[in-house]
Backbone bond lengths (Angstrom), bond angles and torsions (degrees), N, CA, C in turn:
res aa  C-N    CA-C-N  psi(-1)  N-CA   C-N-CA  omega(-1)  CA-C   N-CA-C  phi
1 M - - - 1.446 - - 1.527 109.04 -
2 I 1.302 117.21 134.15 1.463 123.03 -178.93 1.531 108.76 -94.78
3 A 1.338 116.38 131.28 1.460 121.66 178.70 1.519 108.90 -71.70
4 R 1.352 115.67 128.14 1.461 119.76 -178.74 1.521 112.93 -120.28
5 T 1.315 117.67 -8.56 1.457 120.23 178.32 1.528 108.67 -96.85
6 P 1.330 117.51 158.09 1.469 119.10 177.57 1.533 112.10 -56.31
7 A 1.323 117.48 -41.08 1.470 120.20 -179.92 1.531 110.26 -66.34
8 G 1.332 116.91 -40.35 1.465 120.69 178.99 1.521 111.57 -65.84
9 I 1.311 116.82 -40.84 1.468 121.10 178.00 1.530 109.74 -64.94
10 A 1.327 116.75 -42.37 1.467 120.39 179.56 1.532 110.38 -61.78
11 R 1.344 117.95 -42.99 1.472 121.10 178.13 1.524 110.55 -61.74
12 T 1.329 116.29 -42.14 1.463 120.20 -179.92 1.527 110.68 -62.85
13 V 1.327 117.33 -42.48 1.462 121.54 179.00 1.523 110.34 -62.95
14 V 1.335 117.40 -43.33 1.463 121.04 179.78 1.524 110.31 -62.35
15 V 1.324 117.90 -43.62 1.463 121.60 179.29 1.526 110.28 -62.63
16 L 1.323 117.56 -44.70 1.466 120.95 179.61 1.523 111.75 -64.58
17 L 1.320 118.01 -42.04 1.459 120.88 177.60 1.528 111.09 -63.25
18 G 1.321 116.54 -39.26 1.465 120.33 176.99 1.518 111.44 -62.73
19 A 1.332 116.68 -42.14 1.466 120.44 179.24 1.526 110.79 -64.42
20 V 1.322 117.23 -41.16 1.467 120.93 178.36 1.527 110.06 -64.72
21 A 1.330 117.58 -42.07 1.464 120.81 179.44 1.517 111.02 -63.09
22 L 1.327 117.62 -43.29 1.460 120.49 178.42 1.521 111.35 -64.94
23 A 1.303 117.88 -38.96 1.465 120.56 178.49 1.524 109.92 -63.55
24 G 1.314 117.33 -35.95 1.456 121.11 178.46 1.515 113.01 -69.88
25 C 1.340 117.09 -20.79 1.464 121.11 179.55 1.519 112.36 -83.67
26 A 1.315 117.65 -12.70 1.469 119.94 179.79 1.517 108.56 -61.66
27 R 1.321 115.87 130.10 1.445 120.89 -175.69 1.518 110.88 -97.55
28 T 1.308 115.41 135.76 1.452 120.59 171.33 1.517 106.98 -79.96
29 P 1.326 117.82 132.69 1.467 118.99 -179.47 1.525 111.67 -58.17
30 Q 1.352 116.14 141.07 1.461 121.31 173.81 1.513 109.24 -72.98
31 A 1.333 115.14 -34.10 1.453 120.91 -176.91 1.523 108.55 -153.03
32 A 1.315 115.46 155.89 1.458 120.86 177.91 1.523 109.00 -153.53
33 T 1.297 115.29 155.90 1.449 122.35 173.51 1.518 107.46 -148.22
34 S 1.316 117.32 158.74 1.455 118.92 -178.43 1.520 110.88 -148.14
35 G 1.326 114.20 160.52 1.457 122.96 175.66 1.515 108.95 -122.07
36 D 1.309 116.80 -160.88 1.462 121.07 -177.86 1.524 112.99 -57.94
37 D 1.326 116.88 -43.69 1.466 119.51 -175.22 1.524 112.49 -136.87
38 W 1.326 117.90 25.51 1.454 121.31 179.00 1.531 110.35 -145.93
39 R 1.344 114.96 163.75 1.467 122.52 178.11 1.518 108.13 -145.60
40 V 1.328 116.83 137.65 1.460 122.67 173.89 1.513 107.32 -115.79
41 E 1.335 116.51 127.82 1.461 122.22 176.13 1.516 108.61 -117.43
42 L 1.314 115.97 137.26 1.460 122.81 178.44 1.519 108.78 -117.29
43 T 1.325 116.16 125.26 1.465 121.08 170.94 1.523 107.20 -119.15
44 T 1.321 115.80 156.38 1.461 120.48 -177.65 1.519 110.94 -131.84
45 E 1.320 115.09 154.94 1.459 122.33 173.92 1.512 107.11 -134.29
46 P 1.323 120.71 112.50 1.459 126.46 2.72 1.524 111.52 -71.22
47 Q 1.320 113.99 167.02 1.459 119.84 -175.86 1.531 111.71 -65.66
48 T 1.321 117.62 -38.11 1.466 121.04 176.34 1.525 107.57 -92.06
49 V 1.318 116.41 117.99 1.459 122.16 -178.47 1.521 108.62 -89.53
50 M 1.321 116.33 125.81 1.462 121.96 -178.91 1.524 109.22 -119.26
51 A 1.320 115.80 142.37 1.466 120.73 177.11 1.517 110.38 -59.20
52 L 1.322 115.61 145.25 1.458 124.96 176.76 1.531 113.49 65.74
53 H 1.318 117.29 14.34 1.464 122.78 175.17 1.529 108.26 -121.02
54 R 1.310 115.98 135.04 1.468 121.45 -179.19 1.527 109.66 -64.35
55 V 1.328 115.82 137.97 1.458 122.35 178.55 1.522 108.32 -134.34
56 V 1.311 116.65 147.55 1.455 121.50 172.89 1.524 107.22 -99.89
57 L 1.320 115.55 123.21 1.462 122.46 177.92 1.523 108.08 -100.19
58 R 1.322 117.02 132.41 1.459 121.33 176.42 1.522 108.38 -124.37
59 L 1.323 115.22 123.09 1.461 122.18 179.72 1.513 109.30 -108.95
60 R 1.319 115.14 140.63 1.460 121.45 176.01 1.521 107.14 -131.96
61 V 1.339 116.77 124.41 1.458 122.30 -179.33 1.517 108.12 -112.86
62 T 1.341 116.09 122.71 1.461 121.01 -176.08 1.524 110.66 -132.48
63 D 1.331 114.86 167.33 1.461 119.21 171.75 1.526 108.48 -85.86
64 R 1.316 117.58 -177.82 1.473 119.98 -175.53 1.527 112.85 -65.85
65 N 1.357 117.09 -15.74 1.468 120.91 178.44 1.525 112.92 -96.55
66 G 1.344 116.60 0.66 1.459 120.01 178.72 1.513 114.49 93.03
67 A 1.333 119.18 2.14 1.466 121.94 178.08 1.524 109.35 -80.29
68 A 1.322 116.30 138.87 1.463 121.45 -179.05 1.520 111.03 -60.96
69 L 1.338 115.85 138.55 1.464 122.07 176.45 1.522 109.40 -102.67
70 D 1.308 116.51 138.97 1.452 121.74 179.50 1.525 109.50 -83.41
71 I 1.320 116.15 98.50 1.457 122.93 178.44 1.533 106.76 -102.93
72 T 1.323 116.83 126.94 1.455 120.60 -179.72 1.526 109.73 -109.92
73 D 1.323 115.00 159.47 1.466 122.43 176.74 1.524 112.64 52.75
74 L 1.329 117.54 36.95 1.464 120.57 -176.94 1.525 110.83 -71.89
75 T 1.324 115.36 129.25 1.456 122.07 174.31 1.522 108.39 -119.13
76 A 1.328 115.39 158.40 1.466 120.31 179.06 1.526 108.72 -141.62
77 D 1.316 115.08 135.19 1.458 122.12 176.20 1.522 108.58 -129.54
78 A 1.339 116.28 129.77 1.458 121.52 177.83 1.516 109.15 -92.93
79 D 1.326 115.38 136.13 1.457 121.48 -178.22 1.519 108.26 -141.87
80 M 1.322 115.42 143.11 1.453 121.28 176.04 1.529 106.39 -109.80
81 P 1.345 117.84 100.10 1.461 121.02 -171.90 1.527 114.99 -56.26
82 E 1.331 117.96 -32.60 1.462 120.39 -177.71 1.528 112.55 -77.35
83 M 1.310 117.67 -9.88 1.465 122.05 -179.10 1.526 108.73 -114.87
84 S 1.300 117.03 167.84 1.462 119.95 -178.13 1.526 112.32 -119.34
85 H 1.343 116.88 32.88 1.462 118.34 -177.78 1.525 113.24 -89.42
86 G 1.308 118.41 5.19 1.467 120.94 175.45 1.519 113.43 83.78
87 K 1.328 114.18 176.18 1.462 121.20 -177.73 1.525 111.03 -88.36
88 T 1.337 114.65 150.10 1.455 122.52 176.53 1.521 108.36 -118.30
89 R 1.322 117.49 127.14 1.464 121.28 179.84 1.526 110.19 -70.95
90 I 1.322 116.18 135.33 1.459 123.77 174.13 1.518 106.49 -107.41
91 S 1.317 117.53 124.07 1.470 121.95 -178.26 1.519 110.54 -83.90
92 L 1.330 115.77 101.33 1.460 121.46 -179.71 1.522 111.27 -83.03
93 R 1.311 114.87 147.56 1.459 122.30 173.67 1.525 107.24 -122.53
94 R 1.310 116.82 126.63 1.465 120.96 178.25 1.525 108.59 -72.87
95 T 1.334 116.53 127.44 1.464 120.90 -179.90 1.519 112.05 -111.43
96 G 1.318 117.24 -2.67 1.462 122.96 179.67 1.518 108.30 168.50
97 V 1.313 115.93 -179.17 1.463 119.74 178.13 1.522 108.39 -64.42
98 G 1.315 116.43 121.78 1.460 121.10 178.96 1.513 114.86 71.19
99 A 1.337 118.30 12.98 1.465 121.84 -176.53 1.530 109.65 -127.59
100 F 1.339 115.14 132.49 1.454 121.28 -177.21 1.518 109.14 -140.63
101 E 1.346 115.53 154.80 1.458 120.96 -178.14 1.522 108.88 -144.62
102 A 1.322 116.11 148.15 1.460 121.47 176.91 1.515 109.60 -155.29
103 G 1.321 115.36 149.05 1.454 121.43 168.54 1.528 107.33 -95.38
104 H 1.321 116.60 141.43 1.461 118.97 -178.84 1.527 109.09 -155.66
105 T 1.335 115.63 153.63 1.457 122.56 174.06 1.521 107.82 -124.99
106 F 1.321 116.98 117.93 1.465 121.51 178.17 1.522 108.30 -81.86
107 S 1.326 116.66 139.63 1.464 121.54 -172.29 1.522 114.20 -78.68
108 M 1.329 117.54 -20.94 1.466 119.18 179.87 1.526 111.16 -157.83
109 D 1.327 115.48 160.60 1.459 120.99 177.38 1.520 109.58 -72.75
110 G 1.323 115.66 153.38 1.457 121.78 177.00 1.523 111.44 136.80
111 R 1.318 114.70 -169.11 1.463 120.81 -178.49 1.525 109.77 -88.42
112 W 1.322 115.35 123.36 1.454 122.64 179.10 1.522 109.18 -114.46
113 E 1.312 115.64 155.16 1.457 121.92 172.02 1.524 107.80 -122.41
114 I 1.324 115.05 136.53 1.461 120.82 175.42 1.523 106.63 -108.55
115 H 1.333 115.15 112.65 1.461 122.31 -178.33 1.525 108.59 -91.26
116 L 1.335 116.19 120.26 1.457 122.13 -178.66 1.521 109.86 -106.88
117 G 1.308 115.85 141.36 1.451 121.04 175.63 1.512 109.65 -145.34
118 G 1.305 116.73 138.78 1.457 120.66 -179.92 1.514 110.06 -171.08
119 R 1.320 115.47 -155.86 1.457 121.07 -179.45 1.522 109.32 -131.39
120 R 1.309 114.13 140.02 1.466 121.74 177.35 1.526 106.62 -130.83
121 E 1.318 115.94 116.10 1.463 121.80 -177.92 1.526 110.93 52.39
122 G 1.337 116.69 40.03 1.450 122.13 177.05 1.521 115.36 81.74
123 R 1.320 117.38 -5.91 1.468 121.06 -179.64 1.528 109.73 -106.78
124 P 1.338 116.91 154.64 1.470 119.68 179.33 1.536 111.71 -60.77
125 F 1.317 114.54 141.97 1.465 122.58 175.22 1.517 107.07 -126.51
126 A 1.322 117.49 131.49 1.471 121.48 179.00 1.524 109.26 -143.13
127 A 1.328 115.49 144.06 1.465 121.73 177.27 1.517 108.38 -155.17
128 V 1.319 116.08 157.18 1.462 122.30 175.22 1.522 107.34 -129.12
129 V 1.330 115.74 126.00 1.469 122.21 178.93 1.523 107.54 -113.57
130 A 1.312 117.44 125.78 1.473 122.41 177.81 1.523 109.33 -88.65
131 L 1.321 116.25 141.18 1.463 121.67 -178.83 1.518 109.24 -140.81
132 Q 1.322 116.23 132.13 1.464 121.55 175.86 1.529 108.33 -89.86
133 V 1.324 116.48 125.84 1.459 122.63 176.53 1.517 107.14 -108.09
134 G 1.321 116.69 130.90 1.467 121.43 -176.43 1.516 109.62 91.85
135 R 1.304 114.55 -179.30 1.473 119.73 -176.70 1.499 112.49 -91.40
């Protein structure tokens, strides 16, 4: 049905503007990795991750069709392969099926790896996501 009254047109405009605003909020992953039948996407807030500044990491684990995968007991450790200072545990919080979030502060700029480990359907699940910190 097409809105023909001023109030109907105004409602339609508001709905369309809301849809455009939500589409603009969709985040492009900062990093991603995949296996035979799964994909992990990492987005960050802020989008540019800087050393010594708090960042929110959001992980999404899906199957090859984009459906969320139920990963249990997921852990994350940040490591800088070029350095020898060891891994730092990232405290993940499950926000939904296949969705996790954590606040973290990286100690220095450079290439970091986030090592993930958990369980998927009772079997071990592991992935490594690379992330550039700094410009």
